[in-house]
C-alpha angles and dihedrals in degrees: 000000000000091000091050091052091049092049091047091050091047092051090046089050091052092048091047091048092048091048091049092048092046092048091049092048091049093049090047091051092048090049091051092047090049090049092050090047092047092049091048090048092047090049092049092048090047092050092047093047097048128085111241111216130187127182128208138161125243125225097338121254115352134182094278098035131268139322124224123206118202113193125200101205093168130095099249133053125266116226136211096008113195118189118190115183137182129195103209126212135178130220088237087065095041129347116237096246090054091046092051092048096047105035110020125084111253095246091058100044093102091060107132096242116171137167121260127238093287096044100263130132127174157179114253138199137178129202133178131202123186098217142001110197124218116284092012132116129219116216116203125185117214116192117217128176095219141001111291127220092226135001120216125197132187115193120193122184140163133229123223091274092055098254112149121226134177147206127196120204134185116195116199139112093097112213127216091275094056096253125142122233127205109244096167127049117164135212106024093207139022113306123171120229131182105252113268115205117216123187112184094219091055137055116250111263095219127125109235090201090065102117092203091066111098114249098246092043089053091052090048092052090049092053090044089058089052094053138076131225120272085230089070093059127094092241095060116118130171088213092073109102104233101199145007134178115224140168117272 
């Protein structure tokens, strides 16, 4: 009788242990499924609540420079859009003294313009727009004195909660029609960034050694600090309409 009781208790212990293990495994699986569902739902809500911007260039280089088009292809507006752009040149194409003499207003020709670490210098501009509604495009004219080798653009924008996000573009690889193509777009997703304030008459007051600064943003800041304002050039005119919101 004692042996039967011991065997019964042992079997009961095995059944209880199996049930406990099975219950734990089931709860763990449910928890994982709920976590996956929650992450998917959060991602979907994030995607649906974010403005989706895309930048392109219109018609290549024209007489007065270039035109950017920023599209909001999302379902909600983008706020506080800040476009900072640089037309980049090399000393192989034109040395800085010749550039200053030919394209810079006389009162600015002593500006201490130098090439950056890869041999680029540039002409820079910065434009703000308070809001870009859903399914609209923002057209921005950027005056340049001569055709650049590359054109860099840093777009910063805010969502409805005030978070600041960014995109960095490099337009180059000119085709046979003289158009520029974007060969760099970073980041590929949504990445927050503390708002950087660029004023085209001033160098950016940002420490390049700051490790928290994204790589392409750091390169952009470096080139910005080796450029001069488009307002210093001979082509600058206050009559040029800088921006306009249109339908897509």
